[in-house]
N, C-alpha and C positions, 0 to 999 in steps of 0.2 A: 599443464602450463596454462596460464591465464593471461588475459590482456591487462596490463598494468600501465597506467599513464600518470605522469606526475601532475599534481595539482599545486598551483602556486599558493603560498601562504601570504596573508596580508595582515598587517597590524591594524586593528580597528580601534581608533581612538574613542574613548568614552565621552570626550568633550564635544564630539560632533557626530553627525549621522554617517555611518559607514556606507561605502558604495553599494554593498549588498542590501542594506536596509533601504537605501534609496530606490534600488531596483524593485524590491518587493513592494514598497509603497506605491510606486507607479503602477505595478501590476494589480495591486489591490484597488486602487482608485479607478482603473479602467475596466475592471471586471463587471460584466452584466449582473444585475441583482434579480434574483428569482425568489418570490415568496414561497415558503415551505410551511404547509399546514400540518397539524398533528396526524391527519389521516393520510397524508402523502407517503408514497413508498418509492425509494430509489436505492440503487446498488451502484457502488463505485468500484471499478476495476482499473488496474493500471499494468503496464509492462507485459503485454502479451507477446511482443517482439515477433510478429508474424513474418515468416520468411518465405522461401520458395519451395518448401516441402522437402528439401534435400537434407543430407546428413548434418549440415551446419544450422539448420532451422531449429531453434530452441523450443518453438511452440509445438512441434510435432507430437511430443509424447503426452501432452495434456490436451490436445485438440478435441478428442472425443468427449472428455470430461467437461471442458468449457462449453462446448456446443450443447451438450445435454443439460447442463445446469442453467445456461441462459435461456434456452428454449422451453424446457420442461418445467423449470421451477419459476424463474423470475418473470418471464414474459406472461406466462399463464396466470400469475398472481398480481399482475398489474403494476409491476415495478418499472419505473423509469430507469434508463441506463446512462451512466456517466463513464466514459472512457477517458481516464486521466493520464494520457501521454504514453509514448513509446508503444503504440499499438502496432504500427508497421515498422519493421526493422530495415529502414531505408539506408542506414549506414553500411549495411552489408549486401543488400539485394535491391535490384531495380523494382520500382513500384509496379510495372505491368506484370512481372513474374509473381509478386506477392498477391496481387488482385486475382490473377488467373488461378493460383493454387488454392486460395482461401475464399473463393467467390461465395461459398455457402455461408461463411462467417459474415461477409459484408451484406449478404441478403438478410441474415438474421438481425444485423444492426438496423437495417432499413425497416424491419418489422417492428422494432421498438419505436422508431420514428413515427410509423403509421398508427400504432396501437396505443402507445403511452407517450413517452418523450425520450429524446436521444440527444446527448451532449458529447461533443468530441473536443478534448483539450489536447494540444500538441505538447510533445516532450522533446528532448534533445535528439532522440533517435528517429523521430518522424518529423522533425523541423522542416525537412525538404518538401513536405506536402504543400507548403505555401506556394511553391513554384509550379504546381500542377493544376490543370483544369479539373473541374468536378468529375467528369468521366461517367456520371450516371449511377455510380455505385454508392458513394458517400459524397454529398455535395460539398461545396467550398465553405460552408459556415464553420470554419475552424475557430476555436477559442484558445486564448492564453490562460484564462482562469474563469472561475464562477464564484459568485457570492450568493449563497442561499441564506435568506433571512427567516429566522424562526422566532416569533414572538419578541421581536426587537433585538435579538442576538444574531450573530453572523457566523456562518460556516464558510470558510475561504478554501476553495478547492483549486489546486494547481499542481503541476507535475513535481516540482521541487528542484529541478536543475538550475533554476534561476538563482538559487542560493549558493552556487559554486562559482568561484573565479575562473575555474578551468573552462566552464561552458562558454563564458563571455569571450574567451580568447582563442580557444583551441578546438572547438567543436568540429569544424570542418576538417582539421588535421586528423582528429580521432576517427572521423568517418572514412577518410582516405585510407588510413592504416587498417581499419577493420575490413573494408571491402577488398583491398588489393593485396594484403599480406596475411591477415588473420584467417580469411577463408581458405586461401591456398595452403596454409600451414595447419589447418584443422584446429585452430585455437578456439575454444568455446567462448561464447559471448558473455563474459563475466564483466559487468560494468566497473568502472573505476571506484564507484561508491561502495563496492563490496569490501574494500580495504577499510579497516575499522576507523582509523584516524580521519580519513576523508569523509567517511559516513557520519561520524560524530560531528565534524565541523558543519556539514550541511544541515543536519538535524538541529544543532545548537542554534544556528542562525535563524532557522524558521521558528524554533521554540521561543527565542528571544523576541522576535518580531511579534509573534502571536500573543505572548503573555503580556507585553507592554500595552497592547491594544485590546486586550481582554476578548479575544476571538478564538474560535476553533479553526485550526488549519488542518486540512486533509491532503496529504501528498502521496507520491509513489517514489520512483527514482532510485531509492536506496535498496529496494527489494526487501526491506525488513519491516514486518508488521509491527505497528505500535498502537497501543490503546491508552488514552489518557496520559500520553508522554512516556509510557512505560514499555520497556522491552519485555520479552518473554522471561528472561532471567530475573528482572526486577519483580515481575508479577508473581513468579513462583516463590521468590524469597518472601514477599509480603504475605502470600498465602500460607506458607509454613509458619511464619511468625503468628498469624492469626489463629491457626490451629493449635499452636503451643499455648496461646493464651486461653483458648477454650477448654483445653484438656483437663485442668484440675477441677472444673465445675460440672463435668458431665458424668453420666453413669458408666459403670465398667464396660458395658456393651458398646456405648458410644466411644469410649476410650480406645477400644480395640479397632474400631473403624478409623479413628484419627491416626492411630499408629500405622495402619495399613496405608492410609492416604499420604502421610508424611514420608514413608519409605518409598512410595512411588514417585513423589515429587523430588526426593533426593536423588533417585536414579536418573530422572529426567534432567535435573540440574547438573549432575556430573557429566552427562553427555554433552549438554550445552557448553559447559565450562571447557571441556576438551576441544570442542569445535571452535570456540572463539574465546580464548583466555582473556583477551583485552576487554570484552564485555564483562566477564566475571570479576575482573580486578577493579572495576570502577564501582565505588559505593553508591554513586548517584550519576545518572546519565548526564545531567546538566549542572552538576556541582552546585546545587541549590539546597537550602535548608528544607524548603517545602517544594515538592514537585507540582507544578501547575498543570492541570489536565487539559492542555490546550493543543497538543500535537497528536495527530492520528496518521497512520500510514496503512494503506490497503495491501501492502506487500507486493506480490507479483503473481503471474499466471504461468510461470515456467519453473516452479519448484519441483524437485525430484519426486516428492511424495504427495503432491497435491497443489491446490491453489488457495489463495486467501482473498477476501474482499471485505469492504465496509458496507454494511446495510444501514439505512435510515428508514424506519418504519414505525408508525403508530406512536410517535413521540420518543422513540428510543434510538440509540445508535449501537451497532454490534460489530464486532470483528469475528468473521466466520471463516471456517476452514472446510474446504471440499476435498475429499480424498478417495483413493481406491485402495481398499485394504490389501489387495493382492500384491501391492508394491512394498509391503512390509510396514505400513503405517499402523501403529498399535493404539493410537489415541482414539478411544471410542467414546470420549466425552470430554467436555470442557467444564469450566467453573459453573456454567449455566445449565448443566444437565447432560444427559447421554447423547451420543450421536444418533442421527436418524437417516435411514436409507431413502434415497430418492427413488420413488416407485418406478419400476420398469427399467432400472439401471443398476449397475454394480457400485454406484457411488454413494458416499455418505457425507452428511453435513454435520458439523459440530459448531456450536457457538462458543468461541473461546472466552469472550467477555462481552458484557452488555450493561448499559446504564441509560437512565432517562436523560434526555437532553436538558431538561430544566435543572436537574441536579448537577450536571456537569457545568452548566453556565453559572449556576449559583456559586459553586466552588471557585470558578475562575474569578468572578466578581469579588469574592471575599478574600481570596488568597493572592491574586496577582498584584 
């Protein structure tokens, strides 16, 4: 059983600015601007949903992985940390209980603030932070959004709930239901945006806003990793197509390798199709002749087999997956190469996809 809450549909007239577009524009205009040099490094995480450590705390099963990855990998390599919303699960648990249970995580966040840089953006599940005093663990400098500027181009980072009509009208009602009914009934914390149609509407609105302004938007909220506006299903399909194009021109040995790769991709695609048929039935996520690479999503930190994040480092942007092979995760490599073990831990990192920021922005300018 999952939490399912209705989202209202609205007709957005093409002749005037939609209410959602106006909301996103206000968010964009008010966001602080931070220069980003090619040598800078930052990692963007969202949707940790820290709870009270009990059975309904979705963060529990990935806590050791997240703690090790943040402290051992990112902090030691000089990454700045961006927490992009829904960090504390305040719709289900009181803030003092969250801070008491995960005091080590908040201390780790403070280490990023002291050693590199730390930015905290609010989401719909931790919107209640605005009503609390700093408390000495994480101060009151909460953000609604950030604008990183890279060589004249913009990366707009915000949680993503602002693109839903539901949030504007019923966020408090949703929180009441989660805390007082879902917890007692042991209903898992699956957000409304897991439902495909609601998820697509949210992503489509952000995609439209970003493509018309020729910017990159990086969100969370839907828990679905996206790279260059493409889902995992889209990426695999394009990869199979490219391998088929390469096949006639390569040696017999290379053909054997391509056959093996395509067989593996087809198995993975079949699993994804079975998991979410609505994803598979759409020929294009955004019903466009050309998909503009303007929308990215860092995924979430409460996945059953691992966590995903967005990295920006040395002039590139990457979607990465951290996982524990003991849970049955068999992906030991992405398009960018094999998985690598984090020294001193049982955890692995694979780069699902990576591109240079200059190349991405060039495509946006030419295609949008």
